[in-house]
C-alpha positions as MATLAB code, in Angstrom:
seq = 'MTRTVAVLLAAGAGTRLGLGPKALLPFRGTTLVAHAATELLRGGCSEVFVVVGAGAAQVGATPLPPGCRIVENPRWEEGMSTSFAAGIAAAGEGVGESPGEGTGGGRVLVALVDQPGMNFGLIEILLALHRPGRITAAGYRSPFGVETAGMAGPGTLRRGNPVVFPADHASAAAALAEGDSGARSYLAAHPELIDLVDFSPYTDGADIDTPADLHLLEQQVPD';
ca = [
     223.492   10.861  137.744;
     219.711   11.236  137.668;
     217.919    8.282  139.187;
     215.197    6.728  137.038;
     212.590    4.301  138.296;
     210.094    2.559  136.053;
     206.388    1.962  136.446;
     205.334   -1.093  134.454;
     201.567   -1.209  133.956;
     200.580   -4.882  134.055;
     197.172   -4.886  135.758;
     194.811   -5.535  132.838;
     192.687   -8.642  132.440;
     193.236   -8.993  128.700;
     189.485   -9.323  128.147;
     189.579   -8.743  124.391;
     192.409  -11.224  124.020;
     190.623  -13.898  126.039;
     193.757  -15.610  127.384;
     193.894  -14.189  130.899;
     196.214  -11.398  132.062;
     198.533  -10.336  129.235;
     201.377  -10.056  131.713;
     201.534  -13.868  131.824;
     201.688  -14.482  128.074;
     204.767  -16.514  127.090;
     207.458  -14.552  125.279;
     211.072  -15.410  124.470;
     211.266  -18.208  127.017;
     209.696  -16.222  129.834;
     206.576  -14.095  130.388;
     205.773  -10.678  128.966;
     206.002   -9.118  132.419;
     209.406  -10.653  133.178;
     210.706   -9.699  129.743;
     209.541   -6.085  130.063;
     210.937   -5.712  133.581;
     214.296   -7.124  132.483;
     214.547   -4.740  129.537;
     213.698   -1.739  131.704;
     216.456   -2.624  134.155;
     218.972   -3.338  131.394;
     218.093   -0.010  129.809;
     219.065    2.020  132.858;
     216.129    2.021  135.275;
     217.296    1.412  138.830;
     214.039   -0.164  139.984;
     210.795   -1.368  138.410;
     207.414   -1.010  140.115;
     205.168   -3.642  138.532;
     201.515   -2.687  138.946;
     199.277   -5.766  139.054;
     195.509   -6.155  139.260;
     193.769   -8.929  137.341;
     195.241  -12.252  138.432;
     197.355  -10.378  140.967;
     198.353  -13.533  142.848;
     199.541  -15.307  139.695;
     201.313  -12.283  138.235;
     202.864  -11.437  141.593;
     204.190  -14.997  141.899;
     205.865  -14.883  138.483;
     209.672  -14.887  138.725;
     211.004  -11.380  138.099;
     214.556  -10.062  138.030;
     216.071   -8.455  141.142;
     215.134   -4.803  141.347;
     211.382   -5.301  140.882;
     208.641   -4.464  143.356;
     205.023   -5.553  143.042;
     202.377   -2.859  143.508;
     198.862   -4.281  143.807;
     196.024   -2.114  142.524;
     192.708   -3.293  143.996;
     190.870   -0.758  141.795;
     192.267   -2.019  138.496;
     188.775   -2.671  137.073;
     188.093    1.102  137.162;
     190.611    1.635  134.365;
     194.277    2.223  133.624;
     194.217    5.567  135.437;
     194.048    3.798  138.804;
     197.050    1.614  137.949;
     198.962    4.626  136.689;
     198.229    6.515  139.917;
     199.142    3.530  142.103;
     202.425    3.066  140.275;
     203.364    6.731  140.427;
     202.586    6.869  144.149;
     204.910    3.916  144.766;
     207.568    5.294  142.426;
     207.541    8.598  144.305;
     209.333    6.830  147.141;
     211.788    5.307  144.686;
     212.979    8.699  143.442;
     213.166   10.186  146.913;
     210.018   12.253  146.988;
     206.459   12.109  148.212;
     204.036   12.454  145.295;
     203.267   16.103  144.633;
     206.020   17.491  146.849;
     208.966   19.027  145.050;
     210.874   17.712  142.079;
     212.936   15.137  143.900;
     215.483   15.321  141.088;
     214.450   11.902  139.788;
     212.610   10.563  136.783;
     209.795    8.083  136.294;
     209.556    6.017  133.121;
     206.094    4.588  132.440;
     205.840    1.505  130.232;
     203.152   -0.953  129.134;
     203.556   -4.676  129.660;
     201.988   -5.594  126.310;
     204.533   -3.909  123.998;
     206.870   -6.756  123.019;
     208.862   -4.443  120.742;
     210.208   -2.521  123.728;
     213.802   -3.442  124.510;
     216.684   -2.117  126.564;
     218.245   -0.277  123.635;
     215.163    1.881  123.192;
     215.058    2.583  126.922;
     218.717    3.675  126.834;
     217.976    6.086  123.975;
     214.928    7.524  125.707;
     216.822    8.175  128.938;
     219.869    9.588  127.159;
     217.759   12.108  125.242;
     215.611   13.193  128.179;
     216.180   16.785  129.285;
     215.526   18.146  132.807;
     212.023   19.514  133.263;
     210.810   17.942  130.020;
     208.668   14.922  129.199;
     210.203   12.510  126.693;
     208.012   10.031  124.824;
     208.508    7.346  122.219;
     207.214    8.378  118.802;
     206.017    6.094  116.008;
     205.133    6.733  112.368;
     202.353    4.169  112.574;
     198.724    4.017  113.762;
     199.924    2.939  117.215;
     200.030    6.238  119.022;
     198.294    9.535  119.697;
     198.361   12.270  117.075;
     200.074   15.470  118.156;
     197.903   18.593  118.057;
     198.026   20.185  114.617;
     199.780   17.225  113.011;
     198.001   14.379  111.246;
     198.201   12.194  108.182;
     200.240    9.212  106.940;
     203.762    9.155  108.301;
     203.030   11.588  111.116;
     205.078   10.980  114.242;
     202.601    9.941  116.930;
     203.171    9.924  120.659;
     203.346    6.464  122.195;
     204.934    4.569  125.065;
     207.222    4.421  127.004;
     207.221    7.956  128.453;
     209.769    9.561  130.794;
     208.501   12.138  133.305;
     210.317   14.298  135.835;
     209.010   13.102  139.194;
     206.879   16.182  139.829;
     205.223   15.958  136.401;
     204.513   12.275  136.978;
     202.683   13.132  140.198;
     200.721   15.913  138.486;
     199.755   13.547  135.660;
     198.558   10.943  138.155;
     196.378   13.541  139.872;
     194.595   14.259  136.556;
     194.281   10.657  135.383;
     190.805    9.235  135.016;
     189.106    6.297  133.383;
     191.277    4.238  131.061;
     193.528    7.030  129.813;
     196.509    7.038  132.181;
     198.567   10.192  131.551;
     196.755   11.159  128.356;
     194.887   14.137  129.850;
     198.048   15.665  131.295;
     200.040   15.130  128.124;
     197.280   16.637  125.991;
     197.215   19.688  128.256;
     200.992   20.222  128.073;
     202.166   19.554  124.504;
     204.834   22.240  124.884;
     206.664   20.047  127.415;
     206.862   16.924  125.269;
     209.835   15.781  123.194;
     209.195   12.851  120.848;
     211.909   10.360  119.975;
     211.335    8.642  116.635;
     211.561    4.905  117.265;
     210.028    3.985  113.911;
     213.296    2.536  112.541;
     213.231   -0.020  115.373;
     209.590   -0.854  116.097;
     206.083    0.323  115.225;
     204.954    0.570  118.865;
     202.238   -2.062  118.510;
     200.738   -3.667  121.576;
     198.762   -6.863  122.080;
     195.017   -6.320  122.429;
     193.199   -8.978  120.404;
     193.902  -12.485  119.023;
     194.920  -10.825  115.746;
     197.907   -9.336  117.578;
     199.335  -12.622  118.870;
     201.813  -12.728  115.989;
     203.727  -10.034  117.892;
     204.795  -12.696  120.370;
     206.720  -14.408  117.573;
     208.785  -11.386  116.593;
     212.487  -11.259  117.257;
     213.598   -8.510  119.632;
     217.329   -7.716  119.400;
     219.398   -8.659  122.455;
];
């Protein structure tokens, strides 16, 4: 069975939200970071590498389920790319490879801490549909995603998060990451490798960025 480790990006300061690190927002009786980590493990990830930055001490001290490792990114203020790279470097050990060396046979699932609609059922689907050598991404027929080249308009399936990478592709994506874009440059350069899974019947892929998004913390996520 292919081993899958998760990288949970939770380093942001939540500046636009104005309530401190989003990872610590209360959700379903716990915190967003604990909820996300739990769902990733329930969905089939063997280990979760939680990348922290803003409020690292507080986020790192938050109770998390067994199977989580904290990865501190001292460069988090330079953008999401640094957190993505730090997480992938740590995850390379988790799938039995050094970043950039061979395929390792494992997979890395990258998720965002501020997507409360993500649950273990969606993770199970994503992993079940992933094919060797391919990149599998959540797709949403909503504004919350990146338009695929040559496809646009209302109802278009857009690429979103989470994303599953073969270990070698994850390392290559981290090498190209810059600014606040994470894996976007690599994914844009390799559309032929990407399979989208339509999650629109379950969630719209929204994340929490501003006070107007706080209603997402009140939504019910199926157990």
